[in-house]
Backbone as CSV, one residue per row, in Angstrom:
resi,resn,N_x,N_y,N_z,CA_x,CA_y,CA_z,C_x,C_y,C_z
1,UNK,23.146,58.972,21.947,24.184,58.628,23.390,23.275,58.420,24.491
2,UNK,23.666,57.463,25.732,23.085,57.080,26.560,23.125,57.726,27.721
3,UNK,22.573,58.210,28.839,22.952,58.549,29.914,23.360,57.678,31.072
4,UNK,24.099,58.079,31.771,24.582,56.975,33.089,23.411,56.614,33.762
5,UNK,22.304,57.041,33.756,21.061,56.284,34.424,20.523,55.330,33.403
6,UNK,20.708,55.115,32.227,20.128,54.364,31.354,20.782,52.992,31.502
7,UNK,19.766,51.889,31.065,20.138,50.553,31.488,20.000,49.866,30.175
8,UNK,21.085,48.826,30.221,20.823,47.946,28.625,19.917,46.822,29.118
9,UNK,19.449,45.985,27.812,18.712,44.954,28.231,19.528,43.654,28.811
10,UNK,20.788,43.781,28.616,21.699,42.733,29.123,21.895,43.241,30.492
11,UNK,21.970,44.106,30.768,22.086,44.656,32.370,20.974,44.381,33.317
12,UNK,19.617,44.353,32.601,18.487,44.197,33.244,18.385,42.515,33.374
13,UNK,18.725,42.035,32.414,18.758,40.282,32.374,19.647,39.954,33.471
14,UNK,20.726,40.565,33.754,21.994,39.885,34.750,20.965,40.471,36.319
15,UNK,20.369,41.562,36.215,19.869,41.913,37.891,18.514,41.671,38.217
16,UNK,18.114,40.684,37.148,16.473,40.044,37.413,16.343,39.547,38.673
17,UNK,17.151,38.525,39.412,17.021,38.034,40.349,17.163,38.714,41.448
18,UNK,18.238,39.880,41.560,18.217,40.887,42.384,16.624,41.887,42.691
19,UNK,16.165,41.991,41.585,15.179,42.791,41.552,13.786,41.977,42.383
20,UNK,13.887,40.510,41.817,12.915,39.849,42.295,13.228,39.779,43.988
21,UNK,14.267,39.527,44.529,14.599,39.348,45.680,14.882,40.485,46.627
22,UNK,14.228,41.922,45.704,14.006,43.007,46.424,15.496,43.460,47.188
23,UNK,16.595,43.185,46.341,18.053,43.449,46.904,18.611,44.493,46.148
24,UNK,18.502,45.006,44.908,18.737,45.985,44.149,18.699,47.145,45.070
25,UNK,20.109,48.063,45.052,20.173,49.300,45.581,19.133,50.482,44.971
26,UNK,18.535,51.376,45.541,17.739,52.166,45.112,17.898,52.744,43.650
27,UNK,19.112,53.157,43.572,19.361,53.691,42.196,19.413,52.402,40.990
28,UNK,19.714,51.498,41.116,19.672,50.335,40.211,18.336,49.951,40.089
29,UNK,17.241,50.087,41.270,16.006,49.866,41.055,15.337,50.323,40.481
30,UNK,15.642,52.078,40.495,14.934,53.105,39.729,15.121,52.928,38.359
31,UNK,16.610,52.810,38.010,16.859,52.311,36.579,16.347,51.144,35.970
32,UNK,16.227,50.189,36.889,15.650,48.721,36.353,13.948,49.134,35.621
33,UNK,13.364,49.773,36.773,11.926,50.117,36.368,11.817,51.198,35.474
34,UNK,12.732,52.221,35.186,12.793,52.960,34.079,12.678,52.266,32.922
35,UNK,13.761,51.276,32.775,13.983,50.494,31.657,12.550,49.766,31.376
36,UNK,12.329,49.271,31.862,10.951,48.074,31.821,9.902,49.034,31.460
37,UNK,9.974,50.142,31.751,8.717,51.421,31.468,8.810,51.726,30.114
38,UNK,10.074,51.495,29.419,10.008,51.832,28.062,10.463,50.571,27.197
39,UNK,10.698,49.509,27.725,11.131,48.402,26.632,10.282,47.132,26.773
40,UNK,9.318,47.117,25.807,8.440,45.984,25.745,9.093,44.710,25.869
41,UNK,10.278,44.560,25.335,10.807,43.174,25.088,11.207,42.831,26.623
42,UNK,11.874,43.569,27.241,12.181,43.367,28.608,11.072,42.908,29.690
43,UNK,9.964,43.861,29.295,8.566,44.037,30.186,8.285,42.396,29.980
44,UNK,8.345,42.137,28.764,7.741,40.184,28.495,8.622,39.431,29.168
45,UNK,9.917,39.695,28.964,10.990,38.816,29.821,10.754,38.769,31.243
46,UNK,10.379,39.964,31.841,10.025,39.980,33.095,8.850,39.328,33.543
47,UNK,7.586,39.420,32.794,6.322,38.603,32.878,6.846,37.268,32.897
48,UNK,7.407,36.699,31.766,7.697,35.246,31.723,8.502,34.665,32.882
49,UNK,9.465,35.391,33.511,10.550,35.172,34.570,9.374,35.110,36.063
50,UNK,8.407,36.101,35.793,7.440,35.999,37.072,6.603,34.667,37.058
51,UNK,6.334,34.563,35.831,5.260,33.040,35.685,6.192,31.894,35.923
52,UNK,7.163,31.910,35.523,8.313,30.616,35.709,8.556,30.575,36.870
53,UNK,8.579,31.552,37.782,8.960,31.142,39.382,7.576,30.824,40.020
54,UNK,6.714,31.478,39.484,5.351,31.154,40.154,4.971,29.553,39.883
55,UNK,5.072,29.222,38.470,4.764,27.811,38.285,5.792,26.854,38.681
56,UNK,6.944,27.217,38.986,8.312,26.408,39.392,7.627,25.974,41.108
57,UNK,7.204,27.116,41.715,6.809,26.923,43.007,5.824,26.095,43.248
58,UNK,5.184,25.499,42.257,4.109,24.474,42.307,4.284,23.150,42.116
59,UNK,5.526,22.798,41.348,6.323,21.946,40.975,6.841,21.076,42.120
60,UNK,6.463,19.626,42.142,7.022,18.904,43.215,7.749,17.619,42.434
61,UNK,8.340,17.065,43.369,9.351,16.022,42.768,8.696,14.903,42.313
62,UNK,7.473,14.744,42.769,6.627,13.354,42.456,6.139,13.723,41.336
63,UNK,5.893,14.966,40.965,5.073,15.320,39.515,6.149,15.140,38.378
64,UNK,7.195,15.233,38.380,8.423,15.048,37.534,8.459,13.269,37.116
65,UNK,8.293,13.019,35.744,8.211,11.628,35.645,9.922,11.241,35.629
66,UNK,10.046,9.954,36.161,11.520,9.498,36.644,12.318,9.810,35.617
67,UNK,12.036,9.461,34.075,12.899,9.342,33.147,13.234,11.035,33.116
68,UNK,12.501,12.010,33.218,12.606,13.390,32.963,13.657,14.027,33.955
69,UNK,13.339,13.440,35.236,14.377,13.694,36.410,15.837,13.301,36.125
70,UNK,15.673,12.082,35.764,17.140,11.659,35.068,18.081,12.486,34.251
71,UNK,17.234,13.002,33.143,17.659,13.866,32.131,18.152,14.896,32.702
72,UNK,17.358,15.595,33.434,17.182,17.092,34.208,18.952,16.786,34.992
73,UNK,19.048,15.818,35.774,20.159,15.584,36.611,21.514,15.300,35.513
74,UNK,21.142,14.593,34.597,22.176,14.430,33.747,22.738,15.723,32.921
75,UNK,21.830,16.483,32.544,21.752,17.424,32.153,22.897,18.577,32.777
76,UNK,22.326,19.004,34.164,22.867,19.358,35.239,24.368,19.231,35.445
77,UNK,24.564,17.880,35.526,26.068,17.501,35.998,26.870,17.458,34.703
78,UNK,26.210,17.581,33.748,27.233,17.881,32.559,27.452,19.498,32.190
79,UNK,26.690,20.266,32.859,26.713,21.713,32.540,28.053,22.055,32.721
80,UNK,28.521,22.950,32.090,29.845,23.975,32.178,29.380,25.344,31.529
81,UNK,29.590,26.113,32.261,29.399,27.530,32.106,30.216,28.001,30.787
82,UNK,29.752,28.907,29.860,30.360,29.246,28.507,31.392,30.275,29.161
83,UNK,32.761,30.366,28.199,33.372,31.331,28.822,33.842,32.243,27.828
């Protein structure tokens, strides 16, 4: 049985942006940090997201090949959220 303070992996994934932006309410931040303290896969996910954010901040438009830019634009234009 889980306690009300437990956080699931799915909840963590849904809150990761707020965690990075430091906008989680204190109780949720505590639950988030408790979860990553005991969940190796979520610690790995968090580290991957941190690295992605760090590396994407170094990416310039000029560094992306024109054909890749067009493919990305096409993908995002055709993207539809799952239902």
